[in-house]
Phi, psi and omega in degrees: 000146184291166181268354181249133180235129174250132179246127176239176178279316195262134175300324178296319179293320181295323178296317180297311184292321179301327182293343182277346189245004179050043178066014178277345177231134177274128179243119182246163181235139177270352184052057179081209179294145177253339180225158175212172178302139176289169176247032180255180177080190184300119179072008181066023184278337187073020183226132175270091185300326184277353181237061178055034176058036180298123182274151171246123182254149173219159180299137176297144181310127179091354183261353182300316180296318180297317179299318179299318179293321178298318179298318180296312186286343182254359183300130179062024178248162169279120185253128174239126182261123187237045178288174188305150185275057177210184185300317181295317179296323179294322179294318177299320179300317181295317179298319178297313181300319181294316180293324184270001176070033180280151177278118183290349177274355179263158179275088181238024181236132172232149178226151175211152184259351177214153182255082174228158183301313179301321182293320180292316180296322178294320180298323180296338179272357183228054178293147180215175176281159173294133183279101184288340174297314177295321179297314180298323179296314180294320180296320178297315178301314183295320179294316177302312182294327178291314181299309181294313184300314182288308188285316182287321178296320178297317178299313182294318179298319182290319188271317188230008177064024171280151190278325184197165172221159180206155184303319181258320181304317184290326178290322176299318178296322179300318179299320180294317181292317180299320179295319179299322179291326174298318181296318183294327181267002181291132177248115182293149180236131181275137176213176186226144168247154186231137185221138175250131184255130178236087185063237181275353183259149182232135175248139183255134177298136183280111180259127179305148182302142178061029179241141175243126181272127179276171187298315182299315180294318180298318179299317180297319180296317179298315183295326183268354177273081185251158178288149359272156170269141181250132174285113183259340183198143173226119178236137176232130176217152180269133177239160179240152176235112182283155177289153175282154178292163178297165185289143157246179188304311186297316182287328176295315179298318180298313182294320181295321178294314187284321187250336179254352179058037176255138177292162180297322180295316180294321180299315180293326178295313182292319178299322178297321178297317180293324180289317188284338173130134177237140178285116180239113179052044175086354180242136179273124186228133170284121189271338179228164176282176186304133192267002176250100183205147173242032178237144172252021177289143173245141181286153177299329180295338177263318188298312185296310177296326181296319179296321178294321179298314180299316181296318182290321186273321187246337181117155185300326183292347181270353181282127181255193179256139178280127178221147178213157175227122180267115179292153178301323185275355185290130173289332177052034181292332180205173189281183179295170177280123183211164175290151178276340183211111183293339178289341176273077183289154179305317182296326181289341183253359189305320183283350182252001180243153172290169182302313181291321178299316180297313183299316182287319179297320179299316178300311183296315182299309185293322181293318180292314180294315181299329182296341181256009182257164184293156178295152171281148181240138180231144167265113180256130181241136175237125177251126180256132180238150181224139174218112180052042178084356177270124185258135178230153176227148169243139178240137177227157183213133178234127177284119181255339175210123188283333177050231182296340179293347174301328183253316184263108182278116176240022175058036176289122181240145176292141172238102186275144177245153177298159182273070180282165176234150177299133181094348181293142179261134182232147175252125178281141174293319175195158175239127184230154172245140183243126179281133179225167180228136174298145185251145175293161176301144180285145174297158177294137159255184183300318184295312184289330176292316178298318179299318180291317177302316180295315183295331180266001177073029181259122180080181180223167185310324184285349188255344188303308183297322181292320178303311183295317180299320184291312184292334175287317184292332183276004181065031177270339178221155166248161179248114179240120183053043177067018178236151187274127173239125182291143175277170176301322179293322178297317180293317179299319180298313181295316181297320179296313181293323178297323183291318189249342186227056183302325181301311183290326183274357180283122184299316181296321179296317180298318178295317179298322179297320176299319179296317181294324176296321175297321182289333173298317180300326182273354180084015183260351176229137182276126188302308185295322180296318179299314181294319180294315180300318180294310186298319184289343175262331183285316185297315176300324178295320179294317179296320178297317180295318180297324182285319189270332186269128177278147177290135177289126183276147179295151181283124180279134180251174177271005176281146183248139178293125181288347182269318186234355175083002178275160181296147172274147177238160177270121178244167180236145171224180179292347178264359180121192182275153177204162174275134176225157181286136178291349178273007178299139012268359179296317178248124186254024181294134174226158182211139179290148173268119181290134181275000000 
């Protein structure tokens, strides 16, 4: 066995990396986290609140044997920890180093943004120490989530039979409930649009901005829009349509939900498969860069070859300018999601990928390549028509240069207009008014919820799919036509938390906390102070809520317990509602509620 050992999280990733070294390097897997906070100590938090929030860690259930094997296989070896290049990965690296007795002052950490042989070999040339700023940041997040998760969830279960609460999960649920209330109080308004038809072409009546035309006015406009119509103006101008930036986690999830009909959880699973490596012609290759990122930056190592690729395949005129925008909230730890090798085109891999892998890889490939291509150009024409002072317009568009649309298909179609001249008289086949109604805001689907969470700075790329999975699993929302509708329990949970825990449910506070966690990583915020400030305001709020809020009593039914003769009541568990004896705990009779 070799003297060098690389440890990664995923068995799939370890298999890919091992294939690059011909068994000259041992590659082992931790299978994710190996330790977590214990459930011992005060309140079962695994945290010594009175001693600077000192955490106690223990091996995750089922991981003790794996840790023992890692110790055996790495004894007297050079150990390099190659967990994911983000805050969570850094924390796993620290837990591994601590268990394996590594010196934190030594360079025993390597990172890479893609799993390809050149990237791994390059990483071996840039060994570094474990970044304790990132570790402290992740530890702070975990402690916050443990305090809120344990104490607030216990309070909710006791008082209203809700299953759980969370620092980010509850705010996401609040957004869904607030939107539902907007929808319920929405009052629709009737308005009209007016159209004149000229054979196959249609002209639209020009309605002033932010104006709704009522029936009487619409009727008058139709009656006075008589033949002939006169062409009063024709304008043509060239417009450009720039390519969209390459994907980051949030935009990939949104696009996959909207256009590929894949859930956020499924999208992250498939992206992980593409990142960790697919066997292509006998070689295991990571096809995309790391899929958890909030940056749309592309590395110079990708941009320069990509521009040469575009020129060689499509022509010099298709090469665009590289542009990026770094958001204030972006950790920018690594670049956007992109293919690792442009020569591995989606079509060339279709037979070697699953259906979902192919669809997602094609999206990622085209978006990254298209972002470096020239803008598409259109000739847009507007024809203005007039009848008795009523103004109508026709719009047409012709694609004159496809640019990035050569690669990124957005179904842009030419809309041709007749060759009219100014002053020409036209006869309309008919003029009609169409009744419409203003619509309430649409409920969130997965894509729009993720977009809103990102825009408000709630959560991070690695948490979006988990947030959605949790609120669905807790029976806080139902999914109707792929959109979230809060349940009565979800609304009750939000109202309870809003009443007693405004701090936690405040969107701005939640966003600020994410920023402060980032600042811990940078060394600009002191970890213990952040935790103490939170704890000292949260605990009094919890005590106040426990004192003031009455427990919701179970609903008494007219059914009688067959064991003791007392009325049955409707109770709740994590598995749903059931009948239970009102004499509990003396009588433990239960009965299923037939659906």
